C-alpha positions as CSV (number, residue, x, y, z in Angstrom):
1,M,80.7,42.7,97.1
2,S,80.6,45.2,94.3
3,F,77.6,47.5,93.1
4,F,78.0,45.3,90.1
5,L,77.1,42.4,91.6
6,Y,74.3,44.2,93.4
7,D,72.9,45.7,90.3
8,L,72.9,42.0,88.7
9,T,71.1,40.8,91.2
10,F,68.5,43.2,91.6
11,F,67.9,42.7,87.9
12,L,68.2,39.5,87.8
13,I,65.1,39.0,91.4
14,F,62.7,42.0,89.7
15,T,63.1,39.8,86.1
16,A,62.4,36.6,88.2
17,I,58.9,37.8,89.7
18,V,57.3,39.4,86.7
19,V,58.4,36.4,84.5
20,I,56.2,34.5,87.7
21,F,53.8,37.6,87.9
22,L,52.9,37.4,84.0
23,Y,53.6,33.6,83.7
24,I,50.5,33.4,86.9
25,K,48.0,36.0,85.2
26,R,49.0,35.1,81.4
27,K,45.1,34.9,80.2
28,N,45.4,38.6,80.7
29,L,48.9,38.9,78.1
30,K,48.7,39.8,74.4
31,R,50.6,39.2,72.2
32,E,50.7,42.9,69.7
33,G,53.7,42.5,67.4
34,A,56.6,42.0,69.4
35,M,55.4,43.2,72.6
36,Y,53.5,41.4,75.3
37,L,51.1,43.9,76.7
38,Y,49.0,42.6,80.0
39,R,45.6,44.3,79.6
40,T,43.5,44.6,82.8
41,K,40.4,47.4,83.5
42,I,41.4,49.1,86.5
43,G,42.9,51.9,85.0
44,L,40.4,52.9,82.5
45,K,37.8,52.7,85.3
46,I,40.2,55.1,87.8
47,I,41.1,57.3,84.9
48,N,37.1,57.6,83.4
49,Y,36.7,58.7,87.7
50,L,38.9,60.7,87.9
51,G,38.0,62.2,84.4
52,Q,34.4,62.9,85.5
53,K,34.7,64.0,88.6
54,Y,37.6,66.3,88.3
55,K,36.4,67.7,84.6
56,R,37.9,71.7,85.0
57,T,41.2,71.1,87.4
58,L,42.8,68.7,84.6
59,T,41.3,70.9,82.1
60,V,44.2,73.6,83.7
61,L,46.4,71.3,84.9
62,S,46.9,69.7,81.3
63,Y,48.3,73.2,80.1
64,V,50.2,73.7,83.4
65,S,51.9,70.4,82.2
66,V,52.4,70.7,78.9
67,A,54.3,74.0,79.1
68,L,56.2,72.7,82.8
69,G,57.2,70.1,80.1
70,Y,58.6,72.1,77.2
71,I,60.5,74.0,80.2
72,L,62.2,71.1,81.5
73,M,63.0,69.6,78.4
74,V,65.5,72.9,77.6
75,S,66.2,72.4,81.2
76,M,67.8,68.9,80.4
77,I,69.3,69.9,76.8
78,W,71.2,72.6,78.8
79,L,72.7,70.4,81.9
80,M,73.7,68.2,79.4
81,Y,75.6,70.0,76.8
82,Q,77.1,72.0,80.5
83,T,77.7,68.7,81.2
84,T,79.2,67.3,78.3
85,R,80.8,70.2,78.1
86,L,82.6,69.6,81.6
87,F,83.6,65.8,81.3
88,F,85.8,67.2,78.4
89,Q,87.7,69.6,79.5
90,P,91.1,68.3,80.2
91,A,91.8,70.1,83.9
92,F,88.8,67.8,85.2
93,V,90.0,64.7,83.3
94,Q,93.6,65.4,84.7
95,A,92.2,65.8,88.0
96,V,89.6,63.5,88.5
97,K,91.9,60.9,86.5
98,I,89.6,59.2,84.4
99,P,88.8,58.7,80.6
100,P,85.9,61.1,80.1
101,L,83.6,58.6,78.8
102,M,83.9,56.8,82.3
103,P,81.2,58.5,83.4
104,L,78.9,58.5,80.8
105,I,78.8,54.4,80.4
106,P,79.0,52.9,83.5
107,Y,80.6,49.7,85.0
108,I,82.8,49.8,81.3
109,S,85.8,49.2,83.0
110,D,84.7,46.3,84.6
111,I,82.6,45.1,81.5
112,F,86.0,45.0,79.3
113,R,88.3,44.4,82.1
114,L,90.4,47.5,82.2
115,H,93.0,47.5,84.8
116,G,94.1,50.9,86.6
117,F,90.4,52.9,86.5
118,R,89.3,53.9,89.9
119,P,85.5,54.3,89.7
120,F,84.1,57.8,89.2
121,I,84.2,59.5,92.5
122,L,84.4,63.2,92.5
123,P,86.8,64.6,95.4
124,I,84.8,66.6,98.0
125,G,86.4,69.5,99.2
């Protein structure tokens, strides 16, 4: 069985479980515009408890997490640039024998029934 079928199977199983759960608990389900929200009080109780108990620690961690968020955003933009640049180099495309868009769109050859394309796997060694 191909990975495409595994992905599709797991997606359908997950969707069925979520639909069954939300149907059973539909009294907590509220419609807000185009979305449905599942409302509970459990998360609010946990947030209030932890926020009161660890106030100083959370204040320090909030500054650290904001700084770390900016650092990681810049890093991801740089990594995406480097990866995109690699995919469009002629030597890389020749070595791997794939079109440049194949790694960016998974299963494109299966969806559009493109024959002759092998899956994107980098040669080892």
